[in-house]
All heavy atoms as TSV, in Angstrom:
chain	resi	resn	atom	element	x	y	z
A	1	MET	N	N	-49.684	62.708	-81.396
A	1	MET	CA	C	-48.214	62.562	-81.379
A	1	MET	C	C	-47.690	63.210	-82.701
A	1	MET	O	O	-48.216	62.984	-83.758
A	1	MET	CB	C	-47.762	61.117	-81.323
A	1	MET	CG	C	-46.373	60.857	-81.263
A	1	MET	SD	S	-45.794	59.159	-81.119
A	1	MET	CE	C	-46.475	58.679	-79.524
A	2	THR	N	N	-46.564	63.811	-82.550
A	2	THR	CA	C	-45.932	64.416	-83.703
A	2	THR	C	C	-45.325	63.426	-84.635
A	2	THR	O	O	-45.042	62.272	-84.231
A	2	THR	CB	C	-44.869	65.454	-83.342
A	2	THR	OG1	O	-43.816	64.762	-82.719
A	2	THR	CG2	C	-45.399	66.495	-82.384
A	3	ILE	N	N	-45.046	63.790	-85.895
A	3	ILE	CA	C	-44.374	62.873	-86.834
A	3	ILE	C	C	-43.049	62.471	-86.262
A	3	ILE	O	O	-42.666	61.369	-86.315
A	3	ILE	CB	C	-44.222	63.548	-88.198
A	3	ILE	CG1	C	-45.629	63.740	-88.818
A	3	ILE	CG2	C	-43.338	62.702	-89.141
A	3	ILE	CD1	C	-45.602	64.488	-90.132
A	4	LEU	N	N	-42.300	63.440	-85.672
A	4	LEU	CA	C	-40.958	63.195	-85.085
A	4	LEU	C	C	-41.085	62.206	-83.973
A	4	LEU	O	O	-40.298	61.224	-83.879
A	4	LEU	CB	C	-40.350	64.481	-84.664
A	4	LEU	CG	C	-38.945	64.283	-84.002
A	4	LEU	CD1	C	-37.923	63.617	-84.943
A	4	LEU	CD2	C	-38.433	65.646	-83.539
A	5	GLY	N	N	-42.108	62.424	-83.138
A	5	GLY	CA	C	-42.320	61.505	-82.005
A	5	GLY	C	C	-42.650	60.079	-82.459
A	5	GLY	O	O	-42.122	59.162	-81.907
A	6	GLU	N	N	-43.454	60.030	-83.534
A	6	GLU	CA	C	-43.731	58.674	-84.036
A	6	GLU	C	C	-42.489	58.023	-84.593
A	6	GLU	O	O	-42.224	56.761	-84.464
A	6	GLU	CB	C	-44.825	58.754	-85.160
A	6	GLU	CG	C	-46.252	58.989	-84.642
A	6	GLU	CD	C	-47.241	59.002	-85.763
A	6	GLU	OE1	O	-47.137	58.244	-86.720
A	6	GLU	OE2	O	-48.164	59.763	-85.662
A	7	MET	N	N	-41.708	58.766	-85.351
A	7	MET	CA	C	-40.412	58.221	-85.860
A	7	MET	C	C	-39.475	57.724	-84.830
A	7	MET	O	O	-38.937	56.644	-84.934
A	7	MET	CB	C	-39.739	59.245	-86.818
A	7	MET	CG	C	-40.475	59.635	-88.088
A	7	MET	SD	S	-39.795	61.084	-88.902
A	7	MET	CE	C	-38.125	60.528	-89.272
A	8	LEU	N	N	-39.376	58.513	-83.739
A	8	LEU	CA	C	-38.504	58.080	-82.580
A	8	LEU	C	C	-39.093	56.843	-82.001
A	8	LEU	O	O	-38.309	55.886	-81.605
A	8	LEU	CB	C	-38.390	59.189	-81.638
A	8	LEU	CG	C	-37.576	60.433	-82.124
A	8	LEU	CD1	C	-37.645	61.593	-81.164
A	8	LEU	CD2	C	-36.122	60.097	-82.340
A	9	MET	N	N	-40.364	56.794	-81.770
A	9	MET	CA	C	-40.946	55.676	-81.125
A	9	MET	C	C	-40.746	54.409	-82.015
A	9	MET	O	O	-40.338	53.336	-81.515
A	9	MET	CB	C	-42.516	55.898	-80.929
A	9	MET	CG	C	-43.113	54.790	-80.148
A	9	MET	SD	S	-44.881	55.024	-79.839
A	9	MET	CE	C	-45.533	54.778	-81.450
A	10	ASN	N	N	-41.012	54.513	-83.355
A	10	ASN	CA	C	-40.835	53.410	-84.259
A	10	ASN	C	C	-39.426	52.931	-84.240
A	10	ASN	O	O	-39.110	51.743	-84.277
A	10	ASN	CB	C	-41.321	53.744	-85.619
A	10	ASN	CG	C	-42.862	53.835	-85.722
A	10	ASN	OD1	O	-43.552	53.299	-84.863
A	10	ASN	ND2	N	-43.262	54.571	-86.709
A	11	ASP	N	N	-38.461	53.842	-84.237
A	11	ASP	CA	C	-37.053	53.495	-84.155
A	11	ASP	C	C	-36.685	52.745	-82.962
A	11	ASP	O	O	-35.983	51.750	-82.997
A	11	ASP	CB	C	-36.158	54.809	-84.292
A	11	ASP	CG	C	-34.698	54.458	-84.476
A	11	ASP	OD1	O	-34.354	53.640	-85.320
A	11	ASP	OD2	O	-33.878	55.096	-83.697
A	12	GLY	N	N	-37.246	53.201	-81.758
A	12	GLY	CA	C	-36.985	52.515	-80.508
A	12	GLY	C	C	-37.598	51.108	-80.509
A	12	GLY	O	O	-36.946	50.147	-79.975
A	13	ILE	N	N	-38.735	50.985	-81.053
A	13	ILE	CA	C	-39.397	49.627	-81.220
A	13	ILE	C	C	-38.563	48.673	-82.032
A	13	ILE	O	O	-38.223	47.550	-81.636
A	13	ILE	CB	C	-40.837	49.677	-81.741
A	13	ILE	CG1	C	-41.714	50.427	-80.731
A	13	ILE	CG2	C	-41.339	48.370	-82.147
A	13	ILE	CD1	C	-43.106	50.802	-81.269
A	14	LYS	N	N	-37.998	49.167	-83.214
A	14	LYS	CA	C	-37.171	48.393	-84.073
A	14	LYS	C	C	-35.922	47.907	-83.318
A	14	LYS	O	O	-35.476	46.798	-83.496
A	14	LYS	CB	C	-36.870	49.071	-85.338
A	14	LYS	CG	C	-38.059	49.233	-86.337
A	14	LYS	CD	C	-37.670	50.090	-87.564
A	14	LYS	CE	C	-38.766	50.314	-88.441
A	14	LYS	NZ	N	-38.535	51.166	-89.505
A	15	LYS	N	N	-35.292	48.822	-82.650
A	15	LYS	CA	C	-34.030	48.540	-81.939
A	15	LYS	C	C	-34.319	47.591	-80.771
A	15	LYS	O	O	-33.529	46.680	-80.583
A	15	LYS	CB	C	-33.413	49.809	-81.333
A	15	LYS	CG	C	-32.788	50.706	-82.387
A	15	LYS	CD	C	-32.148	51.973	-81.723
A	15	LYS	CE	C	-31.564	52.828	-82.874
A	15	LYS	NZ	N	-31.030	54.087	-82.284
A	16	GLY	N	N	-35.465	47.694	-80.146
A	16	GLY	CA	C	-35.782	46.775	-79.058
A	16	GLY	C	C	-36.058	45.345	-79.617
A	16	GLY	O	O	-35.582	44.305	-78.964
A	17	ILE	N	N	-36.688	45.243	-80.695
A	17	ILE	CA	C	-36.880	43.952	-81.337
A	17	ILE	C	C	-35.621	43.253	-81.737
A	17	ILE	O	O	-35.344	42.100	-81.435
A	17	ILE	CB	C	-37.910	44.091	-82.578
A	17	ILE	CG1	C	-39.247	44.394	-82.127
A	17	ILE	CG2	C	-37.812	42.758	-83.372
A	17	ILE	CD1	C	-40.227	44.790	-83.166
A	18	LYS	N	N	-34.729	44.109	-82.405
A	18	LYS	CA	C	-33.366	43.509	-82.767
A	18	LYS	C	C	-32.596	43.118	-81.593
A	18	LYS	O	O	-31.951	42.004	-81.622
A	18	LYS	CB	C	-32.570	44.623	-83.506
A	18	LYS	CG	C	-33.065	44.804	-84.945
A	18	LYS	CD	C	-32.212	45.843	-85.663
A	18	LYS	CE	C	-32.745	46.132	-87.024
A	18	LYS	NZ	N	-31.931	47.183	-87.710
A	19	GLU	N	N	-32.624	43.843	-80.439
A	19	GLU	CA	C	-31.863	43.467	-79.307
A	19	GLU	C	C	-32.470	42.206	-78.691
A	19	GLU	O	O	-31.739	41.289	-78.193
A	19	GLU	CB	C	-31.964	44.592	-78.279
A	19	GLU	CG	C	-31.237	44.390	-76.967
A	19	GLU	CD	C	-29.702	44.246	-77.124
A	19	GLU	OE1	O	-29.199	44.794	-78.135
A	19	GLU	OE2	O	-29.058	43.678	-76.251
A	20	GLY	N	N	-33.820	42.088	-78.680
A	20	GLY	CA	C	-34.428	40.859	-78.140
A	20	GLY	C	C	-34.099	39.658	-78.882
A	20	GLY	O	O	-33.775	38.635	-78.373
A	21	ILE	N	N	-34.052	39.792	-80.225
A	21	ILE	CA	C	-33.719	38.643	-81.076
A	21	ILE	C	C	-32.219	38.256	-80.825
A	21	ILE	O	O	-31.942	37.120	-80.726
A	21	ILE	CB	C	-33.898	38.972	-82.606
A	21	ILE	CG1	C	-35.399	39.085	-82.876
A	21	ILE	CG2	C	-33.208	38.012	-83.496
A	21	ILE	CD1	C	-35.725	39.720	-84.233
A	22	ARG	N	N	-31.404	39.262	-80.733
A	22	ARG	CA	C	-29.931	38.934	-80.487
A	22	ARG	C	C	-29.835	38.282	-79.160
A	22	ARG	O	O	-29.014	37.177	-79.080
A	22	ARG	CB	C	-29.118	40.283	-80.528
A	22	ARG	CG	C	-27.605	40.064	-80.383
A	22	ARG	CD	C	-26.837	41.337	-80.277
A	22	ARG	NE	N	-27.154	42.130	-79.029
A	22	ARG	CZ	C	-26.734	41.787	-77.824
A	22	ARG	NH1	N	-25.991	40.779	-77.577
A	22	ARG	NH2	N	-27.089	42.525	-76.792
A	23	GLU	N	N	-30.438	38.727	-78.074
A	23	GLU	CA	C	-30.283	38.111	-76.828
A	23	GLU	C	C	-30.852	36.678	-76.802
A	23	GLU	O	O	-30.250	35.787	-76.233
A	23	GLU	CB	C	-30.998	38.928	-75.752
A	23	GLU	CG	C	-30.279	40.210	-75.368
A	23	GLU	CD	C	-30.965	40.999	-74.435
A	23	GLU	OE1	O	-31.982	40.545	-73.714
A	23	GLU	OE2	O	-30.589	42.193	-74.188
A	24	GLY	N	N	-31.960	36.450	-77.528
A	24	GLY	CA	C	-32.506	35.160	-77.619
A	24	GLY	C	C	-31.536	34.178	-78.334
A	24	GLY	O	O	-31.431	33.015	-77.881
A	25	MET	N	N	-30.985	34.646	-79.331
A	25	MET	CA	C	-30.004	33.807	-80.110
A	25	MET	C	C	-28.803	33.452	-79.224
A	25	MET	O	O	-28.343	32.283	-79.215
A	25	MET	CB	C	-29.573	34.483	-81.393
A	25	MET	CG	C	-30.741	34.603	-82.424
A	25	MET	SD	S	-30.129	35.414	-83.905
A	25	MET	CE	C	-28.951	34.273	-84.513
A	26	GLU	N	N	-28.360	34.425	-78.470
A	26	GLU	CA	C	-27.172	34.178	-77.599
A	26	GLU	C	C	-27.535	33.132	-76.518
A	26	GLU	O	O	-26.707	32.177	-76.281
A	26	GLU	CB	C	-26.687	35.462	-76.868
A	26	GLU	CG	C	-25.936	36.344	-77.791
A	26	GLU	CD	C	-25.510	37.682	-77.202
A	26	GLU	OE1	O	-25.848	37.835	-75.980
A	26	GLU	OE2	O	-24.999	38.560	-77.910
A	27	GLN	N	N	-28.744	33.188	-75.938
A	27	GLN	CA	C	-29.128	32.308	-74.939
A	27	GLN	C	C	-29.327	30.824	-75.554
A	27	GLN	O	O	-28.904	29.857	-74.961
A	27	GLN	CB	C	-30.491	32.680	-74.301
A	27	GLN	CG	C	-30.364	33.911	-73.416
A	27	GLN	CD	C	-31.677	34.421	-72.921
A	27	GLN	OE1	O	-32.764	33.926	-73.308
A	27	GLN	NE2	N	-31.642	35.442	-72.111
A	28	GLY	N	N	-29.836	30.809	-76.691
A	28	GLY	CA	C	-29.939	29.545	-77.439
A	28	GLY	C	C	-28.625	28.885	-77.729
A	28	GLY	O	O	-28.447	27.656	-77.577
A	29	GLU	N	N	-27.620	29.712	-78.152
A	29	GLU	CA	C	-26.293	29.237	-78.377
A	29	GLU	C	C	-25.688	28.666	-77.125
A	29	GLU	O	O	-25.033	27.583	-77.140
A	29	GLU	CB	C	-25.399	30.302	-78.971
A	29	GLU	CG	C	-25.746	30.727	-80.418
A	29	GLU	CD	C	-25.050	31.926	-80.901
A	29	GLU	OE1	O	-24.190	32.392	-80.163
A	29	GLU	OE2	O	-25.328	32.369	-82.054
A	30	GLN	N	N	-25.860	29.417	-76.022
A	30	GLN	CA	C	-25.288	28.956	-74.768
A	30	GLN	C	C	-25.913	27.632	-74.312
A	30	GLN	O	O	-25.214	26.736	-73.817
A	30	GLN	CB	C	-25.526	30.067	-73.658
A	30	GLN	CG	C	-24.680	31.331	-73.899
A	30	GLN	CD	C	-25.021	32.373	-72.938
A	30	GLN	OE1	O	-26.016	32.253	-72.082
A	30	GLN	NE2	N	-24.330	33.499	-73.016
A	31	LYS	N	N	-27.162	27.452	-74.589
A	31	LYS	CA	C	-27.906	26.279	-74.133
A	31	LYS	C	C	-27.342	25.122	-74.965
A	31	LYS	O	O	-27.144	23.987	-74.389
A	31	LYS	CB	C	-29.367	26.521	-74.377
A	31	LYS	CG	C	-30.289	25.436	-73.858
A	31	LYS	CD	C	-31.780	25.842	-74.008
A	31	LYS	CE	C	-32.756	24.798	-73.604
A	31	LYS	NZ	N	-34.114	25.146	-73.773
A	32	VAL	N	N	-27.247	25.243	-76.248
A	32	VAL	CA	C	-26.739	24.187	-77.127
A	32	VAL	C	C	-25.287	23.853	-76.744
A	32	VAL	O	O	-24.910	22.680	-76.660
A	32	VAL	CB	C	-26.872	24.553	-78.623
A	32	VAL	CG1	C	-26.097	23.526	-79.501
A	32	VAL	CG2	C	-28.301	24.566	-79.007
A	33	ASN	N	N	-24.461	24.888	-76.490
A	33	ASN	CA	C	-23.081	24.718	-76.133
A	33	ASN	C	C	-23.042	23.886	-74.810
A	33	ASN	O	O	-22.145	22.973	-74.700
A	33	ASN	CB	C	-22.300	25.953	-75.960
A	33	ASN	CG	C	-22.009	26.667	-77.353
A	33	ASN	OD1	O	-22.068	25.988	-78.291
A	33	ASN	ND2	N	-21.755	27.942	-77.282
A	34	ARG	N	N	-23.883	24.245	-73.884
A	34	ARG	CA	C	-23.832	23.517	-72.600
A	34	ARG	C	C	-24.316	22.088	-72.817
A	34	ARG	O	O	-23.773	21.119	-72.137
A	34	ARG	CB	C	-24.831	24.188	-71.622
A	34	ARG	CG	C	-24.924	23.515	-70.242
A	34	ARG	CD	C	-23.629	23.616	-69.518
A	34	ARG	NE	N	-23.704	22.911	-68.231
A	34	ARG	CZ	C	-22.797	22.150	-67.725
A	34	ARG	NH1	N	-21.635	21.963	-68.305
A	34	ARG	NH2	N	-22.972	21.593	-66.578
A	35	LEU	N	N	-25.278	21.838	-73.667
A	35	LEU	CA	C	-25.721	20.493	-74.004
A	35	LEU	C	C	-24.534	19.678	-74.548
A	35	LEU	O	O	-24.308	18.562	-74.099
A	35	LEU	CB	C	-26.865	20.490	-74.926
A	35	LEU	CG	C	-27.347	19.116	-75.455
A	35	LEU	CD1	C	-27.826	18.222	-74.324
A	35	LEU	CD2	C	-28.428	19.310	-76.508
A	36	ILE	N	N	-23.881	20.201	-75.458
A	36	ILE	CA	C	-22.678	19.528	-76.085
A	36	ILE	C	C	-21.623	19.203	-75.043
A	36	ILE	O	O	-21.131	18.053	-74.977
A	36	ILE	CB	C	-22.128	20.318	-77.254
A	36	ILE	CG1	C	-23.130	20.437	-78.408
A	36	ILE	CG2	C	-20.796	19.789	-77.646
A	36	ILE	CD1	C	-22.790	21.352	-79.542
A	37	GLN	N	N	-21.407	20.129	-74.139
A	37	GLN	CA	C	-20.474	19.971	-73.047
A	37	GLN	C	C	-20.892	18.798	-72.193
A	37	GLN	O	O	-20.045	17.953	-71.787
A	37	GLN	CB	C	-20.281	21.273	-72.258
A	37	GLN	CG	C	-19.254	21.177	-71.186
A	37	GLN	CD	C	-19.226	22.544	-70.412
A	37	GLN	OE1	O	-20.211	23.242	-70.325
A	37	GLN	NE2	N	-18.044	22.917	-69.982
A	38	LEU	N	N	-22.193	18.744	-71.853
A	38	LEU	CA	C	-22.628	17.671	-70.972
A	38	LEU	C	C	-22.607	16.397	-71.693
A	38	LEU	O	O	-22.287	15.320	-71.072
A	38	LEU	CB	C	-24.058	18.018	-70.498
A	38	LEU	CG	C	-24.212	19.100	-69.496
A	38	LEU	CD1	C	-25.670	19.600	-69.355
A	38	LEU	CD2	C	-23.606	18.726	-68.141
A	39	LEU	N	N	-22.865	16.303	-72.936
A	39	LEU	CA	C	-22.806	15.019	-73.677
A	39	LEU	C	C	-21.385	14.531	-73.632
A	39	LEU	O	O	-21.121	13.308	-73.474
A	39	LEU	CB	C	-23.311	15.240	-75.152
A	39	LEU	CG	C	-24.800	15.413	-75.205
A	39	LEU	CD1	C	-25.207	15.754	-76.704
A	39	LEU	CD2	C	-25.574	14.139	-74.862
A	40	ILE	N	N	-20.385	15.444	-73.848
A	40	ILE	CA	C	-18.981	14.987	-73.855
A	40	ILE	C	C	-18.599	14.526	-72.423
A	40	ILE	O	O	-17.999	13.448	-72.326
A	40	ILE	CB	C	-18.131	16.202	-74.268
A	40	ILE	CG1	C	-18.247	16.507	-75.721
A	40	ILE	CG2	C	-16.621	15.882	-73.989
A	40	ILE	CD1	C	-17.697	17.819	-76.241
A	41	GLU	N	N	-19.016	15.214	-71.437
A	41	GLU	CA	C	-18.672	14.877	-70.071
A	41	GLU	C	C	-19.288	13.511	-69.691
A	41	GLU	O	O	-18.756	12.863	-68.794
A	41	GLU	CB	C	-19.131	15.987	-69.093
A	41	GLU	CG	C	-18.341	17.212	-69.129
A	41	GLU	CD	C	-18.962	18.353	-68.256
A	41	GLU	OE1	O	-19.970	18.085	-67.571
A	41	GLU	OE2	O	-18.462	19.452	-68.296
A	42	ASN	N	N	-20.450	13.210	-70.282
A	42	ASN	CA	C	-21.115	11.888	-69.970
A	42	ASN	C	C	-20.767	10.834	-70.954
A	42	ASN	O	O	-21.548	9.837	-71.093
A	42	ASN	CB	C	-22.612	12.194	-69.888
A	42	ASN	CG	C	-22.992	12.936	-68.616
A	42	ASN	OD1	O	-23.086	12.343	-67.581
A	42	ASN	ND2	N	-23.183	14.228	-68.752
A	43	SER	N	N	-19.708	11.015	-71.659
A	43	SER	CA	C	-19.222	10.004	-72.673
A	43	SER	C	C	-20.298	9.697	-73.714
A	43	SER	O	O	-20.468	8.503	-74.096
A	43	SER	CB	C	-18.707	8.726	-72.027
A	43	SER	OG	O	-17.703	9.057	-71.122
A	44	ARG	N	N	-21.059	10.739	-74.086
A	44	ARG	CA	C	-22.086	10.494	-75.197
A	44	ARG	C	C	-21.889	11.415	-76.351
A	44	ARG	O	O	-22.757	11.843	-77.018
A	44	ARG	CB	C	-23.471	10.882	-74.493
A	44	ARG	CG	C	-23.807	9.854	-73.410
A	44	ARG	CD	C	-25.076	10.317	-72.616
A	44	ARG	NE	N	-26.241	10.450	-73.381
A	44	ARG	CZ	C	-27.410	10.787	-72.879
A	44	ARG	NH1	N	-27.546	10.976	-71.572
A	44	ARG	NH2	N	-28.417	10.939	-73.734
A	45	SER	N	N	-20.620	11.648	-76.689
A	45	SER	CA	C	-20.224	12.500	-77.798
A	45	SER	C	C	-20.737	12.029	-79.137
A	45	SER	O	O	-20.975	12.772	-80.049
A	45	SER	CB	C	-18.737	12.751	-77.863
A	45	SER	OG	O	-18.065	11.564	-77.930
A	46	ASP	N	N	-21.076	10.682	-79.238
A	46	ASP	CA	C	-21.670	10.163	-80.413
A	46	ASP	C	C	-23.053	10.725	-80.716
A	46	ASP	O	O	-23.524	10.596	-81.821
A	46	ASP	CB	C	-21.654	8.661	-80.386
A	46	ASP	CG	C	-22.437	8.093	-79.180
A	46	ASP	OD1	O	-22.189	8.547	-78.065
A	46	ASP	OD2	O	-23.319	7.176	-79.390
A	47	GLU	N	N	-23.670	11.321	-79.689
A	47	GLU	CA	C	-25.018	11.865	-79.844
A	47	GLU	C	C	-25.053	13.285	-80.202
A	47	GLU	O	O	-26.080	13.899	-80.582
A	47	GLU	CB	C	-25.816	11.702	-78.562
A	47	GLU	CG	C	-26.030	10.257	-78.160
A	47	GLU	CD	C	-26.793	10.109	-76.889
A	47	GLU	OE1	O	-27.832	10.751	-76.659
A	47	GLU	OE2	O	-26.323	9.314	-76.013
A	48	ILE	N	N	-23.850	13.945	-80.342
A	48	ILE	CA	C	-23.735	15.408	-80.607
A	48	ILE	C	C	-24.329	15.670	-82.003
A	48	ILE	O	O	-25.159	16.541	-82.200
A	48	ILE	CB	C	-22.358	15.913	-80.507
A	48	ILE	CG1	C	-21.957	15.861	-79.039
A	48	ILE	CG2	C	-22.181	17.323	-81.057
A	48	ILE	CD1	C	-20.516	16.170	-78.768
A	49	SER	N	N	-23.896	14.899	-83.013
A	49	SER	CA	C	-24.343	15.131	-84.361
A	49	SER	C	C	-25.899	15.097	-84.512
A	49	SER	O	O	-26.501	15.937	-85.141
A	49	SER	CB	C	-23.662	14.119	-85.276
A	49	SER	OG	O	-24.127	14.322	-86.624
A	50	ARG	N	N	-26.437	14.113	-83.923
A	50	ARG	CA	C	-27.916	14.007	-83.925
A	50	ARG	C	C	-28.542	15.176	-83.153
A	50	ARG	O	O	-29.598	15.652	-83.624
A	50	ARG	CB	C	-28.420	12.649	-83.332
A	50	ARG	CG	C	-29.879	12.453	-83.474
A	50	ARG	CD	C	-30.284	11.118	-83.027
A	50	ARG	NE	N	-31.774	11.100	-82.964
A	50	ARG	CZ	C	-32.464	10.205	-82.277
A	50	ARG	NH1	N	-31.887	9.248	-81.541
A	50	ARG	NH2	N	-33.782	10.237	-82.243
A	51	ALA	N	N	-27.967	15.542	-82.074
A	51	ALA	CA	C	-28.498	16.600	-81.196
A	51	ALA	C	C	-28.591	17.968	-81.957
A	51	ALA	O	O	-29.489	18.757	-81.678
A	51	ALA	CB	C	-27.681	16.774	-79.898
A	52	VAL	N	N	-27.659	18.171	-82.854
A	52	VAL	CA	C	-27.689	19.487	-83.581
A	52	VAL	C	C	-28.405	19.399	-84.853
A	52	VAL	O	O	-28.610	20.458	-85.530
A	52	VAL	CB	C	-26.219	19.986	-83.831
A	52	VAL	CG1	C	-25.542	20.245	-82.474
A	52	VAL	CG2	C	-25.410	19.108	-84.736
A	53	THR	N	N	-28.854	18.221	-85.340
A	53	THR	CA	C	-29.648	18.109	-86.617
A	53	THR	C	C	-31.118	17.595	-86.373
A	53	THR	O	O	-31.948	17.915	-87.181
A	53	THR	CB	C	-28.933	17.109	-87.521
A	53	THR	OG1	O	-28.905	15.848	-86.908
A	53	THR	CG2	C	-27.532	17.588	-87.904
A	54	ASP	N	N	-31.331	17.041	-85.225
A	54	ASP	CA	C	-32.682	16.526	-84.887
A	54	ASP	C	C	-33.333	17.289	-83.775
A	54	ASP	O	O	-32.971	17.168	-82.620
A	54	ASP	CB	C	-32.604	15.030	-84.553
A	54	ASP	CG	C	-33.907	14.365	-84.294
A	54	ASP	OD1	O	-34.968	15.089	-83.977
A	54	ASP	OD2	O	-34.011	13.171	-84.382
A	55	ARG	N	N	-34.212	18.253	-84.074
A	55	ARG	CA	C	-34.776	19.217	-83.076
A	55	ARG	C	C	-35.510	18.437	-81.941
A	55	ARG	O	O	-35.403	18.813	-80.791
A	55	ARG	CB	C	-35.699	20.182	-83.803
A	55	ARG	CG	C	-36.314	21.229	-82.946
A	55	ARG	CD	C	-35.207	22.240	-82.591
A	55	ARG	NE	N	-35.781	23.343	-81.806
A	55	ARG	CZ	C	-35.195	23.976	-80.876
A	55	ARG	NH1	N	-33.912	23.717	-80.558
A	55	ARG	NH2	N	-35.757	24.926	-80.230
A	56	LYS	N	N	-36.252	17.446	-82.335
A	56	LYS	CA	C	-37.057	16.652	-81.240
A	56	LYS	C	C	-36.061	15.966	-80.316
A	56	LYS	O	O	-36.211	15.996	-79.103
A	56	LYS	CB	C	-37.972	15.678	-81.840
A	56	LYS	CG	C	-39.214	16.275	-82.535
A	56	LYS	CD	C	-40.146	15.264	-83.081
A	56	LYS	CE	C	-41.325	15.876	-83.702
A	56	LYS	NZ	N	-42.302	14.931	-84.100
A	57	PHE	N	N	-35.039	15.365	-80.853
A	57	PHE	CA	C	-34.020	14.751	-80.029
A	57	PHE	C	C	-33.288	15.789	-79.094
A	57	PHE	O	O	-33.068	15.587	-77.933
A	57	PHE	CB	C	-32.951	14.012	-80.860
A	57	PHE	CG	C	-31.891	13.234	-80.141
A	57	PHE	CD1	C	-32.286	12.203	-79.260
A	57	PHE	CD2	C	-30.557	13.548	-80.262
A	57	PHE	CE1	C	-31.232	11.551	-78.591
A	57	PHE	CE2	C	-29.603	12.860	-79.562
A	57	PHE	CZ	C	-29.960	11.825	-78.732
A	58	GLN	N	N	-33.020	16.896	-79.672
A	58	GLN	CA	C	-32.369	17.953	-78.943
A	58	GLN	C	C	-33.287	18.418	-77.714
A	58	GLN	O	O	-32.793	18.546	-76.604
A	58	GLN	CB	C	-32.112	19.175	-79.864
A	58	GLN	CG	C	-31.340	20.301	-79.228
A	58	GLN	CD	C	-31.122	21.477	-80.153
A	58	GLN	OE1	O	-32.078	22.280	-80.346
A	58	GLN	NE2	N	-29.990	21.555	-80.729
A	59	GLU	N	N	-34.555	18.606	-77.967
A	59	GLU	CA	C	-35.501	18.908	-76.932
A	59	GLU	C	C	-35.515	17.863	-75.827
A	59	GLU	O	O	-35.572	18.150	-74.630
A	59	GLU	CB	C	-36.853	19.188	-77.527
A	59	GLU	CG	C	-36.998	20.462	-78.309
A	59	GLU	CD	C	-36.734	21.709	-77.440
A	59	GLU	OE1	O	-37.070	21.737	-76.272
A	59	GLU	OE2	O	-36.172	22.698	-78.006
A	60	GLN	N	N	-35.439	16.571	-76.203
A	60	GLN	CA	C	-35.448	15.533	-75.248
A	60	GLN	C	C	-34.181	15.639	-74.348
A	60	GLN	O	O	-34.290	15.453	-73.161
A	60	GLN	CB	C	-35.425	14.138	-75.978
A	60	GLN	CG	C	-36.684	13.757	-76.537
A	60	GLN	CD	C	-36.581	12.445	-77.422
A	60	GLN	OE1	O	-35.462	12.079	-77.845
A	60	GLN	NE2	N	-37.719	11.727	-77.644
A	61	LEU	N	N	-33.069	15.945	-75.032
A	61	LEU	CA	C	-31.783	16.104	-74.282
A	61	LEU	C	C	-31.864	17.263	-73.372
A	61	LEU	O	O	-31.349	17.202	-72.165
A	61	LEU	CB	C	-30.619	16.130	-75.153
A	61	LEU	CG	C	-30.369	14.861	-75.995
A	61	LEU	CD1	C	-29.265	15.152	-77.063
A	61	LEU	CD2	C	-29.931	13.726	-75.054
A	62	PHE	N	N	-32.473	18.352	-73.812
A	62	PHE	CA	C	-32.606	19.547	-72.979
A	62	PHE	C	C	-33.431	19.161	-71.718
A	62	PHE	O	O	-32.951	19.518	-70.541
A	62	PHE	CB	C	-33.332	20.672	-73.671
A	62	PHE	CG	C	-32.534	21.367	-74.708
A	62	PHE	CD1	C	-33.180	22.076	-75.722
A	62	PHE	CD2	C	-31.166	21.526	-74.690
A	62	PHE	CE1	C	-32.433	22.714	-76.715
A	62	PHE	CE2	C	-30.428	22.192	-75.603
A	62	PHE	CZ	C	-31.130	22.809	-76.640
A	63	LYS	N	N	-34.418	18.474	-71.830
A	63	LYS	CA	C	-35.263	18.019	-70.700
A	63	LYS	C	C	-34.448	17.058	-69.792
A	63	LYS	O	O	-34.480	17.188	-68.532
A	63	LYS	CB	C	-36.563	17.364	-71.116
A	63	LYS	CG	C	-37.500	18.299	-71.754
A	63	LYS	CD	C	-38.815	17.549	-72.226
A	63	LYS	CE	C	-39.738	18.570	-72.862
A	63	LYS	NZ	N	-40.861	17.923	-73.476
A	64	GLU	N	N	-33.755	16.067	-70.398
A	64	GLU	CA	C	-32.998	15.136	-69.663
A	64	GLU	C	C	-31.927	15.879	-68.798
A	64	GLU	O	O	-31.693	15.444	-67.634
A	64	GLU	CB	C	-32.299	14.184	-70.635
A	64	GLU	CG	C	-31.409	13.182	-69.990
A	64	GLU	CD	C	-30.673	12.205	-70.920
A	64	GLU	OE1	O	-31.199	12.050	-72.062
A	64	GLU	OE2	O	-29.682	11.682	-70.576
A	65	PHE	N	N	-31.283	16.855	-69.331
A	65	PHE	CA	C	-30.225	17.602	-68.602
A	65	PHE	C	C	-30.665	18.868	-67.935
A	65	PHE	O	O	-29.909	19.627	-67.447
A	65	PHE	CB	C	-29.112	17.867	-69.607
A	65	PHE	CG	C	-28.294	16.702	-70.043
A	65	PHE	CD1	C	-28.375	16.202	-71.274
A	65	PHE	CD2	C	-27.377	16.111	-69.182
A	65	PHE	CE1	C	-27.681	15.062	-71.683
A	65	PHE	CE2	C	-26.624	15.082	-69.613
A	65	PHE	CZ	C	-26.774	14.531	-70.845
A	66	SER	N	N	-31.983	18.979	-67.852
A	66	SER	CA	C	-32.608	20.189	-67.204
A	66	SER	C	C	-32.112	21.551	-67.730
A	66	SER	O	O	-31.794	22.357	-66.937
A	66	SER	CB	C	-32.528	20.063	-65.679
A	66	SER	OG	O	-33.028	18.893	-65.181
A	67	LEU	N	N	-32.016	21.644	-69.052
A	67	LEU	CA	C	-31.545	22.926	-69.665
A	67	LEU	C	C	-32.759	23.703	-70.192
A	67	LEU	O	O	-33.728	23.283	-70.550
A	67	LEU	CB	C	-30.626	22.601	-70.776
A	67	LEU	CG	C	-29.267	21.846	-70.396
A	67	LEU	CD1	C	-28.466	21.540	-71.632
A	67	LEU	CD2	C	-28.488	22.730	-69.413
């Protein structure tokens, strides 16, 4: 492979990684937002603060609400 080819390939890989990270973050944000919405709808807004600070509790809630 030529130097130019390697540079183009490496640039494509970097862009792909950045895009994947961005998409993953957006999906995570949507998931947390949906969890907060469900907690409010179920009159459990007092659990929101813990859900955003306690990762294990958040995971339990994700499972509970099938997120």
